[in-house]
PATORMAR-985879 format. One record per residue: x, y, z of N, C-alpha, C, O in turn; residue in one letter. Coordinates in steps of 0.05 Angstrom, whole numbers, plus 5000, padded with zeros to 4 digits. Example, Ala and Ser with C-alpha at 12.3 -4.5 7.8 and 13.67 -1.06 7.14 Angstrom:
BEGIN
526448865156524649105156526449345156528549345169A 525749555142527349795143525850015157526850235161S 
//
This chain:
BEGIN
501749765000500050005000501850255000503650275016X 501150444983502650694982501850875005499450915009X 503750975021503051145043501551395034502351535015X 499251445047497751685041497851885064497152125061X 498951795087499051955111501951995119503351795127X 502952235116505752285124505852445149504052605155X 507952405165508352555190511152675189513152535187X 511252935190513753075186514453225212512953395221X 516853165223517753315246518953575237520353595217X 518253785252519154055244519954205270518654175290X 522054345268523054495292522454795290520954885273X 523654935309523255225310524355375285523555595279X 526255235271527355365247525655315223526355395201X 523355185226521355165204522455005181523854805184X 521655095157522354945132525354935127526354765113X 526855125138529755135134531154895147533354825139X 529854775167531154555181530354275172531154085185X 528754255151527853985142529153915115530054095101X 529153655109530353565085528453565061526153645064X 529453475038527853485014525453295015523353355004X 525853055027523552865029521352985046518952965038X 522053105068520053225086518653455071516153485073X 520153615057519053845042517153735020515053855015X 517953515008516253404987513553304998511553344985X 513553195022511053105034509253345040506753325036X 510353565049508753805055507653915029505253985028X 509253935009508354054983506253884970504453994957X 506453614972504553444958501953394973500153274962X 501753494997499353445014496953595004497153834998X 494653455003492153594999491253735025490053945025X 491953605047491153705074493553715092495053525094X 494053945104496253985123494953995151493254165156X 495853825168494653795195496753845216498953735214X 496154005236497954055258496954265277494754365274X 498554325297497954545315498254815301499554825281X 497055015312497155285300500055375298500755505278X 501755315317504555395316505955265293507555385279X 505455005289506754855267505754965240507455005222X 503255005237502155095212503255375205503555435181X 503755535225504755805220507555805209508456005197X 508955585212511755565202511755495172513955505159X 509455435160509355355132507655555117505355595124X 508755695097507155895081504755765068504955535059X 502555905068500155795056500355795026501655965014X 499055595013498955594984496155514976494755374990X 495355594953492655544943492055254939493755104930X 489655174946488754894942489454704963488654464962X 490954794983491754615005490054685030490254905040X 488554485039486854525062488454495087490354345088X 487754655108489254645133487254575156485054685158X 488154385173486554305196488354325221490754265220X 487054395243488454395269487254175287485054085282X 488754095307487853885325485453985342483853815350X 485354235348483254335365483554225393485754165403X 481254195407481254105435480753805436480953685458X 480153675414479553385415481153245393480253215371X 483553145401485253005383483852755372484152685349X 482452615390481252355382479152405360478752235342X 477752635361475752685340477152725313476052635292X 479452845313480952885287482052615278481952555254X 483052455297483952185289481652015277482051865259X 479352055289476951915277476451995249475751835232X 476852255243476452355216478552235197477952175174X 481052215207483052095190482351805183482951705161X 481151665202480251385196477751375179477151175167X 476351605178473851615163474051755137475151645118X 472952005135472652135109475352235098475452295074X 477452245114479952345104481852115095483952165083X 481051875101482751645095483251625065481451635048X 485751585057486551555030487251815015488451804994X 486552035027487452295016490252355024491252245044X 491552535010494352595016494352795040493853025037X 494952685064494952835088497752845099499152635101X 498653085107501253115120500853235147499753445150X 501853095168501653175195504253305203506353185200X 504153555214506553685224506753635254504753665268X 509153565263509553505291512153635301513753715285X 512353645327514853765339517053555338516753335348X 519353635327521753465329521253185319520553135296X 521752985337521452705330518552625338517952605362X 516852565318514052495324513752235340511652185352X 515852075341515651815355516751835384516951635397X 517452075392518552115419516552295435516852535433X 514752175449512552315463510952495443509952705451X 510752405418509352565398506952435386506152215395X 505752555366503352455354503752195338501852055333X 506252135332506851895316505851645330504751465317X 506151635357505251395372502251355370501251135369X 500751585370497851565367497051455340495251295337X 498451555320497851475292498451175287496951045273X 500651085298501450805293499550605307499450375300X 498050705327496050535340493550505323492050315326X 493150695304490650705288491150615260489250515246X 493650645250494150585222496450395219498350395234X 496350225198498450045192500850205182500550415169X 503250105187505650255179505850275149507250455139X 504450105134504550125105503050375095503450465073X 501350495112499850735105501350985113500551205106X 503450955128504851185141507651225129509051035122X 508351475128511151555123511851755145510751975146X 513751685162514551855184517351955180519251795177X 517652215181520252335176520952515201519952735203X 522552415219523152565243525152785239526852775221X 524952995256527053195257528553155283528052965298X 530453325289531953295314530053345338528653545338X 530053165357528153195380529253405399531553475399X 527353505416528153695437530053555457531853695468X 529753295461531653155478534453165467536353215482X 534753115441537453125429538653405430540953435436X 536953605425537953875425538853955454541054065457X 537153905474537853975501540253825511542053935524X 540453565505542753405514545253505501547353505514X 545053585476547453685462548353945475550753995478X 546454125482547254375494548354335522550054485531X 547454125536548454075563550953905563552353885583X 551553775540553853595539553353335552555153205563X 550753245552549952995565549452785543547752815526X 550952555544550352335525547552225530546852155553X 545952195509543352075512543451785521541551675532X 545751655517546151375525546851345554547051115564X 547351565568548151555596545851435613543651535612X 546351215627544251095643543251275666541151225677X 544651485672543751685692541851885681540752055695X 541451875654539752075641537051955635536851735624X 534852105641532152015635530852235618530952475625X 529552155596528052335579525152315586523952095583X 523952525596521252515607519452735595520452915581X 516852725600515052925591512952975612511852785624X 512253235616509953305633507853435615506053565626X 508053395589506053495570503753285568504153075556X 501553345581499353155581499752925599498252725598X 501652945617502252725636502652845664503553075666X 501952705685502152815712505052875719506852715713X 505453105731508153185738509353005760511752985763X 507552875775508452695797510152465786511552335802X 509952405761511652195750514652245754516252055754X 515352495757518152565761519252435787521652385789X 517552395807518452285833519952025829521851965844X 519151865810520451605806523251635794524751435794X 523951865784526551895771528452085786530852105779X 527452225805529152415820530852265840529952125857X 533452295836535452155853538052305851538552445831X 539852285871542352425870543952365844544252125837X 544852565831546552555807544952475782546052455760X 542352425785540652365761540452615744540452845754X 540352575718539952785699537252745684536652525675X 535652955683533052945671532853145649533553385652X 531753065626530953255605527953225603526853005598X 526553445607523653445610522253625590522853855587X 520453505575518753665557516553795573515153665588X 516254065571514354215586511554205575511254155551X 509654245592506854275582506354555572505154595551X 507354755587507055035579509155205595511055095606X 508755465595510655645608510755625638512655725650X 508855495650508855465680510255215689510655175713X 510955035670512154775678514754805693515154665713X 516654975685519154995700518755065729520054955747X 516955255735516455325763515255085778515855045802X 513454935765512254705778514354485783514354355804X 516254445765518354255769520154345792520954185808X 520854595792522454705814521154665841522554595860X 518554715842517154675868517154385876517454325900X 516754195857516753915864519553825874519753685894X 521653915861524353845870524953955897526053815914X 524154205902524754335928523254195950524454145972X 520754125946519153995966520253715972519953615994X 521553595952522553325956525353315968526553105971X 526453555975529153565986531353585965533653545971X 530553655941532553685919532653975910533154025886X 532354165928532554445922535154535909535154715893X 537554405917540054485904540354395875542354465862X 538454245864538654145837538954385817537654585819X 540854345798541254545777539154515755538854305744X 537854735748535854735727536654925705537455155710X 536354835680536854995657534354975639533554745633X 533155195632530855195615531455325588532455545587X 530955175567531455275540528755355527526955195525X 528655615520526255715507526655725476528855795467X 524555645461524655655432527255525421528555645403X 527955295431530455165425530555105395528754985384X 532855175382533255115354532355335335532655305311X 531355555346530355775329531856035334533656045351X 531056235320532356495323531856625351533456785360X 529656545364529056655390530056495413529156535436X 531856305408532756125430533856285453535356485449X 533156205478534056345502534456125523533255915523X 536256185542536855995564536656135591537656355595X 535256005610535056095637536155885656535755645651X 537555965677538855765694538655865723538956105729X 538155675742538155725770537855455784537255255771X 538255445810537555205825534555195829533155395826X 533554955835530654925838529655105861527555225859X 531155115883530355275906530355575900528755715913X 531955655882532155945876530756015849531056235839X 529155835839527755885814525656105818523956075836X 525856325803524056545807522156615784520356775787X 522656495761521056555737518356395740518356155737X 516256535745513656405748512656295722511156105721X 513456425700512556335674514656415653515756635654X 515256235635517156275613515656235587513256205587X 517156235565515856185539514455915539515355725551X 512155905526510555655525512155425514511855195523X 513855475494515455265482518155255497519855425492X 518455065515520955055530521554765538519754595539X 524054705543524954445551526754485575528354665577X 526454305595527854335621529954125623529553885618X 532354205632534554025638535154045668535454265679X 535253825682535653825711537953635718538053405709X 539753735734541853565746541153545776541453745790X 540253315785539153285812541353285833543353145831X 540853445853542653465877540853465902538953625903X 541453295921539753265944540953405969543353415972X 539153505986539953596012540553346029539553126024X 542253376050542953146067540453016079540552766083X 538453166085536053056098533952946078531852856087X 534552956052532552856033532052566036533952406040X 529552476034528852196035529252076007528052175988X 530851866005531451745980530151465978530651295995X 528551425958527151175955528151035930527751125908X 529450795933530450645910528050525895525850515905X 528650435870526550305854526250005861524349885853X 528149895876527949615883525749575904525249745921X 524249345902522049295920522949265949525249195955X 521149335967521749305996522249576009523849596027X 520749786000520950046014519950026042518149866048X 521150176060520150176088517250266090516350416072X 515950176110513050246113512650546114510550646105X 514550696125514150986127514451136101514151376100X 515050986080514951106053512051146044511551296024X 510251016057507451016049505751136072506351106095X 503651266064501451336083499751086086498950966067X 499251016111497650766115496350776143497250926161X 494350606147493050576173493750306186492250216203X 495950196179496749936189496249706169497449496172X 494449756150493849546130495849576107495349686086X 498249466112500349476092502049226094502649126116X 502849116071504648886070507348976079508549166067X 508448856100511048936111513248906090513148746072X 515349076093517349096071518648836064519048786040X 519348666084520748416078518848226062519648096043X 516348226071514348056057513648176030513248026011X 513648436028512948566003515148515982514548465958X 517648515990519848455971519548175960519948125936X 518847985978518547705969516047685952515947525933X 514047845957511547845942512047945913511047825894X 513448165910514048275884515748075868515348045844X 517647945882519347745868517547515857518047415835X 515547435873513747215864511947315841511347155823X 511047565842509347665821510947705795509747695774X 513547755797515347765774514447965753513547885732X 514548225758513748425738515348395712517748395712X 513848365690515148335664514148555645512048685650X 515548605624514948815605512048815597511048615587X 510749045601508049085591505848935604503548935595X 506448795626504348635639502648795659503449015667X 500348675666498448805683498048655709497748405708X 497948795731497448685757494848785768494149015765X 493248605780491048675797491848635826492648415834X 491748845842492248835871489648835885488349045888X 488748605894486048565906486248605936487748465950X 484648795946484848865975487349025979489048945995X 487549255965490049395962491149525988493549555991X 489349596006490249726031491549996025490150186018X 494150006028495650256023496550265993497450475984X 496150045979497050035951500049975947501049995925X 501349895969504249865968505149665947507149705933X 503749435945504649225926504349325897506149295881X 502049445891501549545864503549765857504549775834X 504149935876506050155871508850055866510150145848X 509749855882512449755878512549585852514749565840X 510349455844510349325818510849525796512449465778X 509549755797509849955776512650075777513850135756X 513750125800516350235802518550045793520650135783X 518049785795520049585787520349575757522549515747X 518149615742518349595713516349815701513949795704X 517550015688516050245679513950185659512050335656X 514149965644512249905622509849755632507949705616X 509749695658507449535668505049715674505249955674X 502849575679500349715687499349575713499949345717X 497949725729496849605754494149715760493549955755X 492449545772489849625781489649555811490049325818X 489149755828488849715856485949705863484449905858X 485049485874482149455881481849475911483049305926X 480349675920480049715949477149775956475849935942X 476149635976473349655983472649925996470450025991X 474450036012473850276027474850526012477150536003X 473050716009473650955993475951116007477651235993X 476051126033478151276047480851156041482751296036X 481050886041483550766035484250796005486650835998X 482250795988482850835959484051105955485851135938X 483251315970484451575967487351575977489051705965X 487851415997490651386007492351255986494651335981X 491251045972492750915951493551115929495851115920X 491651285921492251485900494451685910496151755894X 494251765935496351955945499051815946501051945938X 499151565955501751425955502851395927505251425923X 501151325908502051285881503251545869505351535856X 501951775874503052025864505652095878507552185865X 505852055904508252125919510651965910512952055911X 510151715902512351535895512751505865514051325855X 511451685849512151715821510651535802511451505779X 508451415811506851245793503851325794502151165800X 503251585787500451675789498651545769496151575771X 499751395750498051255731496651005743495050885729X 497350935767495950705780492950745780491950945789X 491550545769488650555767487450445793488050225801X 485850605807484650535832481650485828480250665819X 480750245835477950175833476750135861477849975877X 474650275866473350265893471050065891469250085874X 471149855908469049655908469949395919472349365925X 468149215922468748955934469448755912468048735892X 471548595916472148375898470648135907470348095932X 469647965889470147975860468048135844468048135820X 466148265858463948395844464848605824463548635803X 467148735829468048955812469648855788470249005770X 470248595787472048495766470848545738472348605720X 468248515736467048535709467348815697467048855673X 467749015714468049295704470849375698471249605690X 472749195701475549265696476349175668475848945661X 477449355653478249295625480649115624482549165639X 480648925607482948745603483148535623481648525643X 485048355619485548125637488348155650490148255636X 488648085675491248115688493147885682492347655678X 495647955681497747745678498647645706499847435708X 498047805726498747735753496647845772495648065767X 496047695793494047785813495347745840496447535846X 495147955857495947925885493547965902492048155900X 493147775920490947795940492147835967493347645979X 491948075978493048136004490948166025491548146049X 488548206017486348236036483948076027483448056003X 482447956046480047816039480647536028478947416015X 482947416035483647156024481546946033480946766018X 480546976057478646776067475746826058473946666064X 475247036041472647086030471846856011473346785993X 469546736016468746506000468646575970467446765962X 470046415955469946435925471846645914472046665889X 473246795931474947015920477346905904477846995882X 478746715915481046595901480246465875481646485855X 477946325875477046195851476346405830476946365806X 475146625838474446845819476946975808477047035784X 478947005825481447115815482746935794483747015774X 482746675800483846475782482446475755483746445734X 479846515756478346525731479046765714479146755690X 479546995727480147245713483047245702483647385683X 484847095714487647095708488146995680487146795672X 489947145665490747055639492546805641493646755662X 492746665620494546435618496646485597495846545574X 499246475603500346415629500046655648500146885639X 499746595673499446805693500246715720500746475725X 500346905739501346845766499446945787498647185786X 498546785805496946865828498646835853499646625859X 498847055867500347065893498347155914497047365911X 498247015936496447085958497947045985499346855988X 497647236003498847226029496747196050494647316049X 497247026070495346976091496746976118498946866122X 495447106138496347116165494546966184495546806201X 491946996181490046866199489846566192490546476170X 488946406212488646126207486646066185487045896169X 484446226185482346186165483446246137482846096118X 484946456134486046516108488146306099488246236076X 489646216118491646006111490245746102491145606084X 488045686115486445446107485345486079485245296063X 484545736072483545786045485745746025485145646003X 488145826031490445786012490945486008491445395986X 490945336030491445056027489344906011489944735995X 486844996015484644866000484844935971484344765953X 485545185965485845265937488145115924487945035901X 490345075939492644935928491944645921492844535901X 490244525937489344245931487944235905488044035891X 486444445898484844455873486444535849486244415828X 488144745851489444865828492444835829493844915809X 493544735850496444705851497844965861496445165867X 500444955862501945195870503945125891504244895899X 505445325899507645295918507145465943506445705940X 507345345966506945495991509645556004511445386005X 509845796014512345876028511546016054509746196054X 512845946076512346086101514546296105516846236104X 513646546108515546766112515546846141513546936151X 517846826153518146896182520247116184522447096174X 519447336197521147576199521247656228519247676242X 523647726237524047846264525448106260527348136244X 524648306276525948566276526948626304525848546324X 529248776305530348856330528649076343527749256330X 528249056369526849256385528249296411529549106421X 528149536422529549586448528249436471525849416473X 529949326487529149186512530849306534533149236539X 529649496548531249646568533449806554532849956535X 535949766563538149896549539349736527541249816515X 538249496522539349316502537249286479535349446478X 537649096462535749046441535448746437537248586443X 533148666426532648386421530948356396529648546387X 531148126383529548066359526747976368526447786383X 524748116357521948046363520647946338520548096318X 519647706338518347596313515747736306514247816324X 515347776280512847876270511047636264511947406264X 508547686257506747476251507647336225508347466206X 507647066226508446916203506446966180504047016184X 507446956155505846986131506046736114508346646108X 503846616107503846396088503246496061501246626056X 505046456042504846566015504346335995505746135995X 502346375978501846185956502646315930501946545924X 504146165914504646235886503546015868504545795869X 501546085853500345895834500645995806500046225800X 501545815788502045885760499845765743499245525744X 498545945727496445855709497545825681498746015670X 497245595669498445545643496245485623496845435599X 
//
């Protein structure tokens, strides 16, 4: 199939910065589609229709699939359309045989070049707060980490500075590039704590070199965060058991977890932090706890966690898709719950359930007799003061079931 839909990356330097192939796509288009800023970079010519995305991108994408399909359409995009750009939306709707994508230099490449930061550096993360929660940055903020961030608008640098300062990273060096790659390019620099520009140019990219205060709380991405990393009312899987639970759940690329009886949401949150491409649904019966789950997810950098309020298994039918892994941390002894989870689980898939009470442990053993699996008893002791000395005090034993569905 001959491509009828082209996507051309264009920078602040407009047509001067694109190649002959990209220019040919623009000139041959019956319809030129893009944001108002992009369209303004291309001189108008007779007979060429112009469309903007407006407030509803999906409505325009629907038109591309409908009455515009097969016509010569050229989409103008910022820099590299496949890097947090419109290209990813288009490839979900159209076969690659219908598309021709011609990227320009991305804002990430330009900013990294100006900072002298190799894009291959494992300490560097390329992120976006354009159409995405700014709380995602929490998962990447760490001493000596380097961040290149696509802004949503002119207020984004101040918001990033406030987030860093509140997190104990006020000494972090921030550089903001306005209109990067064009005649109006400008650079602003300060530490996060001393950032004073409430608003900059709408088109800007932020570079951050993270530096922490001595008192900053540092949370690694490895499972087993201390309980005080989370807001909770006592309904939380303890860190040693949680680390073993995440290991049993085995987060894999692109997989989905259902955390049934989420409590504080700690297991779902650590699943998401362990592998960025995963998805998680936290199912919690109590609305107050569900709000806590959402707050914990935002604070720890995974605001995309989907929180469902309701009782399992009644709410299962309203959740889109099937899970690759299910964790049952609460309600194990509820009649029929484990069977319902097993039925919802994809194959191959993993069911992990933890039990403390005798009744819950009996439910795990009965389920194992029916569906198989491996039982592990987890015993943990922690040191506590005894007078002027200290002693190890055992916590309640946890019986863990890992059942594999094939």
